[in-house]
FIKOLZA-1660 file (N, C-alpha, C; in steps of 0.1 Angstrom, whole numbers, plus 5000, padded with zeros to 4 digits):
% residues 149
   i   px   py   pz ch aa at
   1 5007 4988 4999  A  M  N
   1 5003 4998 4999  A  M CA
   1 5008 5011 5001  A  M  C
   2 5006 5021 4988  A  T  N
   2 5014 5036 4990  A  T CA
   2 5007 5047 5000  A  T  C
   3 5014 5057 5000  A  I  N
   3 5006 5066 5008  A  I CA
   3 4998 5073 4997  A  I  C
   4 4997 5068 4981  A  F  N
   4 4990 5077 4974  A  F CA
   4 4977 5069 4971  A  F  C
   5 4974 5058 4977  A  N  N
   5 4962 5049 4974  A  N CA
   5 4951 5058 4977  A  N  C
   6 4949 5063 4985  A  A  N
   6 4936 5070 4986  A  A CA
   6 4931 5082 4973  A  A  C
   7 4944 5090 4970  A  M  N
   7 4940 5098 4959  A  M CA
   7 4939 5092 4946  A  M  C
   8 4944 5081 4946  A  N  N
   8 4945 5073 4933  A  N CA
   8 4931 5066 4929  A  N  C
   9 4921 5061 4943  A  S  N
   9 4912 5059 4944  A  S CA
   9 4900 5066 4937  A  S  C
  10 4901 5079 4943  A  S  N
  10 4892 5088 4942  A  S CA
  10 4896 5096 4927  A  S  C
  11 4908 5095 4921  A  A  N
  11 4911 5098 4908  A  A CA
  11 4907 5089 4897  A  A  C
  12 4907 5076 4902  A  S  N
  12 4898 5072 4892  A  S CA
  12 4881 5071 4891  A  S  C
  13 4879 5074 4904  A  A  N
  13 4863 5079 4906  A  A CA
  13 4859 5089 4899  A  A  C
  14 4870 5099 4898  A  L  N
  14 4864 5113 4895  A  L CA
  14 4864 5109 4879  A  L  C
  15 4873 5101 4876  A  T  N
  15 4873 5099 4859  A  T CA
  15 4862 5090 4853  A  T  C
  16 4856 5083 4859  A  A  N
  16 4841 5076 4859  A  A CA
  16 4829 5088 4859  A  A  C
  17 4832 5094 4868  A  E  N
  17 4819 5103 4870  A  E CA
  17 4817 5111 4863  A  E  C
  18 4831 5116 4859  A  R  N
  18 4829 5124 4847  A  R CA
  18 4822 5121 4830  A  R  C
  19 4826 5105 4833  A  L  N
  19 4822 5097 4821  A  L CA
  19 4808 5099 4818  A  L  C
  20 4802 5096 4832  A  R  N
  20 4791 5094 4839  A  R CA
  20 4779 5109 4831  A  R  C
  21 4788 5115 4834  A  M  N
  21 4781 5130 4836  A  M CA
  21 4781 5133 4815  A  M  C
  22 4791 5129 4812  A  D  N
  22 4794 5133 4797  A  D CA
  22 4781 5123 4790  A  D  C
  23 4777 5113 4793  A  V  N
  23 4766 5102 4787  A  V CA
  23 4755 5108 4790  A  V  C
  24 4754 5113 4802  A  V  N
  24 4742 5119 4804  A  V CA
  24 4736 5132 4799  A  V  C
  25 4747 5139 4794  A  S  N
  25 4744 5148 4786  A  S CA
  25 4743 5151 4771  A  S  C
  26 4749 5140 4765  A  S  N
  26 4745 5131 4759  A  S CA
  26 4730 5126 4752  A  S  C
  27 4725 5122 4765  A  N  N
  27 4714 5116 4765  A  N CA
  27 4704 5129 4764  A  N  C
  28 4708 5138 4775  A  I  N
  28 4698 5150 4774  A  I CA
  28 4696 5157 4761  A  I  C
  29 4711 5159 4752  A  A  N
  29 4708 5166 4738  A  A CA
  29 4704 5158 4730  A  A  C
  30 4700 5146 4726  A  N  N
  30 4699 5136 4718  A  N CA
  30 4678 5132 4720  A  N  C
  31 4675 5140 4734  A  A  N
  31 4664 5134 4736  A  A CA
  31 4651 5132 4725  A  A  C
  32 4654 5141 4712  A  Q  N
  32 4644 5144 4706  A  Q CA
  32 4650 5143 4691  A  Q  C
  33 4659 5135 4690  A  T  N
  33 4668 5129 4675  A  T CA
  33 4660 5118 4672  A  T  C
  34 4651 5117 4662  A  T  N
  34 4648 5107 4653  A  T CA
  34 4654 5100 4647  A  T  C
  35 4664 5105 4639  A  R  N
  35 4675 5098 4631  A  R CA
  35 4691 5099 4633  A  R  C
  36 4691 5089 4649  A  A  N
  36 4703 5086 4651  A  A CA
  36 4711 5075 4646  A  A  C
  37 4705 5064 4641  A  T  N
  37 4713 5051 4636  A  T CA
  37 4704 5048 4626  A  T  C
  38 4712 5040 4615  A  M  N
  38 4700 5032 4606  A  M CA
  38 4706 5016 4610  A  M  C
  39 4690 5011 4608  A  N  N
  39 4689 4995 4615  A  N CA
  39 4694 4989 4599  A  N  C
  40 4695 4976 4605  A  E  N
  40 4702 4965 4593  A  E CA
  40 4689 4966 4583  A  E  C
  41 4676 4971 4578  A  N  N
  41 4669 4970 4571  A  N CA
  41 4668 4987 4561  A  N  C
  42 4678 4998 4565  A  G  N
  42 4682 5007 4562  A  G CA
  42 4673 5018 4565  A  G  C
  43 4664 5017 4575  A  E  N
  43 4657 5030 4582  A  E CA
  43 4662 5034 4593  A  E  C
  44 4658 5046 4593  A  F  N
  44 4668 5053 4605  A  F CA
  44 4658 5046 4619  A  F  C
  45 4666 5046 4632  A  E  N
  45 4660 5046 4646  A  E CA
  45 4662 5057 4654  A  E  C
  46 4653 5060 4662  A  P  N
  46 4655 5070 4673  A  P CA
  46 4666 5068 4677  A  P  C
  47 4676 5080 4688  A  Y  N
  47 4687 5080 4697  A  Y CA
  47 4681 5068 4708  A  Y  C
  48 4687 5059 4713  A  R  N
  48 4691 5050 4726  A  R CA
  48 4697 5052 4735  A  R  C
  49 4691 5055 4745  A  R  N
  49 4695 5063 4759  A  R CA
  49 4705 5051 4762  A  R  C
  50 4717 5059 4766  A  K  N
  50 4732 5049 4770  A  K CA
  50 4735 5050 4783  A  K  C
  51 4740 5042 4791  A  M  N
  51 4744 5039 4803  A  M CA
  51 4756 5035 4807  A  M  C
  52 4761 5040 4817  A  V  N
  52 4778 5035 4818  A  V CA
  52 4779 5030 4831  A  V  C
  53 4786 5015 4825  A  T  N
  53 4790 5003 4837  A  T CA
  53 4804 5006 4842  A  T  C
  54 4800 5009 4857  A  V  N
  54 4815 5012 4865  A  V CA
  54 4816 4994 4876  A  V  C
  55 4830 4991 4874  A  E  N
  55 4833 4982 4885  A  E CA
  55 4844 4986 4889  A  E  C
  56 4843 4979 4902  A  P  N
  56 4860 4982 4911  A  P CA
  56 4868 4973 4903  A  P  C
  57 4881 4984 4904  A  R  N
  57 4894 4976 4899  A  R CA
  57 4901 4970 4909  A  R  C
  58 4910 4960 4905  A  G  N
  58 4916 4951 4916  A  G CA
  58 4910 4935 4915  A  G  C
  59 4907 4931 4906  A  N  N
  59 4907 4914 4899  A  N CA
  59 4917 4909 4893  A  N  C
  60 4927 4913 4898  A  S  N
  60 4940 4911 4897  A  S CA
  60 4947 4901 4907  A  S  C
  61 4959 4890 4904  A  F  N
  61 4959 4883 4916  A  F CA
  61 4966 4889 4926  A  F  C
  62 4974 4900 4922  A  K  N
  62 4980 4909 4930  A  K CA
  62 4967 4916 4940  A  K  C
  63 4958 4918 4938  A  S  N
  63 4948 4923 4949  A  S CA
  63 4941 4916 4957  A  S  C
  64 4940 4899 4950  A  Y  N
  64 4936 4888 4960  A  Y CA
  64 4945 4888 4965  A  Y  C
  65 4961 4884 4965  A  L  N
  65 4971 4882 4972  A  L CA
  65 4971 4894 4985  A  L  C
  66 4969 4908 4981  A  Q  N
  66 4971 4916 4992  A  Q CA
  66 4959 4914 5003  A  Q  C
  67 4945 4910 5002  A  Q  N
  67 4934 4909 5005  A  Q CA
  67 4936 4896 5010  A  Q  C
  68 4941 4885 5011  A  A  N
  68 4944 4874 5016  A  A CA
  68 4954 4874 5026  A  A  C
  69 4961 4884 5026  A  S  N
  69 4972 4885 5034  A  S CA
  69 4968 4896 5049  A  S  C
  70 4956 4903 5046  A  G  N
  70 4952 4912 5054  A  G CA
  70 4957 4926 5050  A  G  C
  71 4963 4929 5040  A  Q  N
  71 4967 4943 5037  A  Q CA
  71 4954 4949 5028  A  Q  C
  72 4953 4962 5029  A  I  N
  72 4943 4969 5027  A  I CA
  72 4944 4975 5011  A  I  C
  73 4935 4970 5005  A  T  N
  73 4936 4973 4990  A  T CA
  73 4925 4986 4986  A  T  C
  74 4928 4993 4976  A  G  N
  74 4923 5006 4975  A  G CA
  74 4929 5006 4959  A  G  C
  75 4920 5003 4948  A  S  N
  75 4924 5002 4937  A  S CA
  75 4918 5011 4930  A  S  C
  76 4903 5018 4935  A  G  N
  76 4892 5024 4925  A  G CA
  76 4884 5017 4920  A  G  C
  77 4879 5022 4908  A  V  N
  77 4869 5020 4896  A  V CA
  77 4875 5023 4886  A  V  C
  78 4866 5013 4878  A  R  N
  78 4869 5018 4861  A  R CA
  78 4855 5018 4854  A  R  C
  79 4851 5023 4843  A  A  N
  79 4841 5022 4834  A  A CA
  79 4846 5014 4822  A  A  C
  80 4836 5003 4827  A  V  N
  80 4839 4988 4816  A  V CA
  80 4831 4993 4806  A  V  C
  81 4820 4994 4802  A  R  N
  81 4813 4999 4789  A  R CA
  81 4805 5008 4791  A  R  C
  82 4798 5009 4781  A  I  N
  82 4789 5021 4775  A  I CA
  82 4776 5016 4767  A  I  C
  83 4763 5011 4772  A  E  N
  83 4756 4999 4773  A  E CA
  83 4745 5007 4762  A  E  C
  84 4737 5006 4754  A  E  N
  84 4723 5010 4752  A  E CA
  84 4717 5007 4761  A  E  C
  85 4706 5011 4767  A  D  N
  85 4687 5010 4773  A  D CA
  85 4681 5006 4762  A  D  C
  86 4671 4991 4764  A  E  N
  86 4666 4985 4753  A  E CA
  86 4655 4989 4757  A  E  C
  87 4651 4997 4766  A  T  N
  87 4633 4996 4769  A  T CA
  87 4627 5004 4749  A  T  C
  88 4617 5002 4751  A  P  N
  88 4606 5004 4736  A  P CA
  88 4612 5016 4737  A  P  C
  89 4608 5024 4724  A  F  N
  89 4610 5038 4719  A  F CA
  89 4592 5043 4723  A  F  C
  90 4596 5057 4725  A  K  N
  90 4578 5061 4726  A  K CA
  90 4573 5062 4712  A  K  C
  91 4561 5063 4715  A  Q  N
  91 4552 5064 4704  A  Q CA
  91 4541 5077 4706  A  Q  C
  92 4543 5084 4696  A  V  N
  92 4535 5099 4698  A  V CA
  92 4530 5101 4686  A  V  C
  93 4518 5106 4685  A  Y  N
  93 4510 5108 4676  A  Y CA
  93 4511 5124 4672  A  Y  C
  94 4516 5122 4658  A  N  N
  94 4520 5132 4652  A  N CA
  94 4524 5133 4639  A  N  C
  95 4510 5134 4632  A  P  N
  95 4508 5131 4616  A  P CA
  95 4517 5139 4606  A  P  C
  96 4520 5149 4611  A  N  N
  96 4529 5159 4601  A  N CA
  96 4545 5158 4603  A  N  C
  97 4545 5153 4615  A  H  N
  97 4563 5145 4611  A  H CA
  97 4567 5140 4601  A  H  C
  98 4584 5148 4597  A  P  N
  98 4587 5134 4585  A  P CA
  98 4587 5123 4587  A  P  C
  99 4592 5117 4601  A  D  N
  99 4595 5107 4601  A  D CA
  99 4579 5100 4612  A  D  C
 100 4568 5104 4609  A  A  N
 100 4556 5096 4610  A  A CA
 100 4553 5083 4601  A  A  C
 101 4547 5072 4608  A  N  N
 101 4545 5061 4598  A  N CA
 101 4533 5062 4594  A  N  C
 102 4527 5051 4588  A  E  N
 102 4513 5051 4581  A  E CA
 102 4502 5059 4588  A  E  C
 103 4503 5053 4603  A  A  N
 103 4494 5058 4614  A  A CA
 103 4495 5070 4619  A  A  C
 104 4507 5074 4616  A  G  N
 104 4507 5087 4623  A  G CA
 104 4517 5091 4635  A  G  C
 105 4521 5076 4640  A  Y  N
 105 4529 5081 4650  A  Y CA
 105 4546 5082 4648  A  Y  C
 106 4551 5086 4654  A  V  N
 106 4565 5091 4654  A  V CA
 106 4572 5082 4666  A  V  C
 107 4585 5074 4662  A  Q  N
 107 4590 5070 4676  A  Q CA
 107 4603 5078 4682  A  Q  C
 108 4601 5082 4695  A  L  N
 108 4611 5096 4702  A  L CA
 108 4620 5084 4709  A  L  C
 109 4629 5090 4707  A  P  N
 109 4641 5081 4721  A  P CA
 109 4636 5079 4730  A  P  C
 110 4641 5068 4739  A  N  N
 110 4634 5065 4753  A  N CA
 110 4643 5074 4764  A  N  C
 111 4645 5081 4760  A  V  N
 111 4654 5094 4769  A  V CA
 111 4642 5097 4780  A  V  C
 112 4641 5101 4790  A  D  N
 112 4633 5102 4801  A  D CA
 112 4644 5117 4806  A  D  C
 113 4640 5129 4803  A  P  N
 113 4650 5138 4812  A  P CA
 113 4649 5140 4826  A  P  C
 114 4637 5134 4828  A  L  N
 114 4640 5136 4850  A  L CA
 114 4649 5122 4852  A  L  C
 115 4646 5114 4845  A  K  N
 115 4655 5101 4850  A  K CA
 115 4673 5105 4842  A  K  C
 116 4671 5115 4837  A  E  N
 116 4687 5118 4833  A  E CA
 116 4694 5129 4839  A  E  C
 117 4684 5138 4847  A  M  N
 117 4690 5145 4859  A  M CA
 117 4689 5141 4873  A  M  C
 118 4682 5134 4874  A  V  N
 118 4688 5125 4887  A  V CA
 118 4698 5118 4887  A  V  C
 119 4704 5112 4872  A  D  N
 119 4716 5106 4871  A  D CA
 119 4726 5117 4872  A  D  C
 120 4723 5129 4864  A  L  N
 120 4731 5140 4866  A  L CA
 120 4735 5144 4882  A  L  C
 121 4728 5146 4886  A  M  N
 121 4730 5152 4902  A  M CA
 121 4735 5139 4907  A  M  C
 122 4733 5127 4905  A  S  N
 122 4736 5117 4912  A  S CA
 122 4753 5117 4912  A  S  C
 123 4757 5119 4897  A  A  N
 123 4775 5119 4897  A  A CA
 123 4779 5133 4896  A  A  C
 124 4772 5143 4900  A  T  N
 124 4781 5155 4902  A  T CA
 124 4782 5155 4918  A  T  C
 125 4771 5148 4924  A  R  N
 125 4772 5145 4940  A  R CA
 125 4785 5142 4942  A  R  C
 126 4788 5128 4930  A  S  N
 126 4796 5120 4934  A  S CA
 126 4810 5124 4935  A  S  C
 127 4812 5136 4923  A  Y  N
 127 4822 5141 4916  A  Y CA
 127 4827 5149 4931  A  Y  C
 128 4819 5154 4935  A  E  N
 128 4823 5165 4949  A  E CA
 128 4829 5161 4958  A  E  C
 129 4820 5148 4962  A  A  N
 129 4826 5140 4973  A  A CA
 129 4840 5135 4971  A  A  C
 130 4845 5129 4959  A  N  N
 130 4854 5125 4953  A  N CA
 130 4868 5137 4951  A  N  C
 131 4865 5148 4951  A  I  N
 131 4872 5159 4950  A  I CA
 131 4874 5162 4966  A  I  C
 132 4863 5162 4976  A  T  N
 132 4867 5161 4989  A  T CA
 132 4874 5156 4995  A  T  C
 133 4874 5142 4994  A  S  N
 133 4883 5131 4997  A  S CA
 133 4897 5135 4991  A  S  C
 134 4901 5138 4981  A  I  N
 134 4914 5143 4975  A  I CA
 134 4921 5157 4984  A  I  C
 135 4911 5165 4982  A  N  N
 135 4917 5175 4993  A  N CA
 135 4919 5174 5008  A  N  C
 136 4910 5158 5015  A  A  N
 136 4915 5156 5028  A  A CA
 136 4924 5150 5029  A  A  C
 137 4930 5139 5018  A  S  N
 137 4944 5133 5015  A  S CA
 137 4955 5140 5012  A  S  C
 138 4950 5154 5007  A  K  N
 138 4961 5164 5005  A  K CA
 138 4964 5173 5016  A  K  C
 139 4957 5176 5023  A  G  N
 139 4959 5180 5036  A  G CA
 139 4965 5169 5046  A  G  C
 140 4965 5155 5046  A  M  N
 140 4970 5147 5058  A  M CA
 140 4982 5150 5051  A  M  C
 141 4984 5144 5040  A  L  N
 141 5001 5145 5035  A  L CA
 141 5012 5155 5039  A  L  C
 142 5002 5168 5038  A  M  N
 142 5010 5182 5038  A  M CA
 142 5012 5182 5055  A  M  C
 143 5007 5180 5060  A  K  N
 143 5003 5184 5076  A  K CA
 143 5016 5167 5080  A  K  C
 144 5016 5157 5075  A  A  N
 144 5030 5146 5075  A  A CA
 144 5042 5155 5069  A  A  C
 145 5041 5162 5063  A  L  N
 145 5053 5164 5058  A  L CA
 145 5058 5179 5066  A  L  C
 146 5049 5185 5073  A  E  N
 146 5054 5196 5083  A  E CA
 146 5059 5190 5096  A  E  C
 147 5054 5178 5103  A  I  N
 147 5063 5171 5111  A  I CA
 147 5075 5163 5107  A  I  C
 148 5079 5165 5096  A  G  N
 148 5095 5162 5093  A  G CA
 148 5101 5178 5097  A  G  C
 149 5096 5187 5097  A  K  N
 149 5102 5199 5097  A  K CA
 149 5111 5199 5112  A  K  C
% end
């Protein structure tokens, strides 16, 4: 265990939360996009909501060995993948829309702005908590250096 483990763990969390905020902002920006991708039939599909999957680092042999020997391990987190939400698209009746089907319905993205704002607030709070943790670690390291004077 190094002296910078706490800062490294918080720094990895900052990176993951920043990615979450970026994905949420992309979801909000594309909440009305009806022509995001083309399917295998050559037809346009609406934008699909994206979600970030985060998992802890430390699935290595070294981390298991340290855990078995009773050492404290703190290796942080990492973003594993960005997945698309497979919930169905919203159907809205708007016969004047250029993407309306024969019945007059338009498929809109499966993005819920309220859910996105909750995710954004959660990511922001986690980001702030990790900044506070880094500042606390930095303060403790500075005090430890002052002891040596």
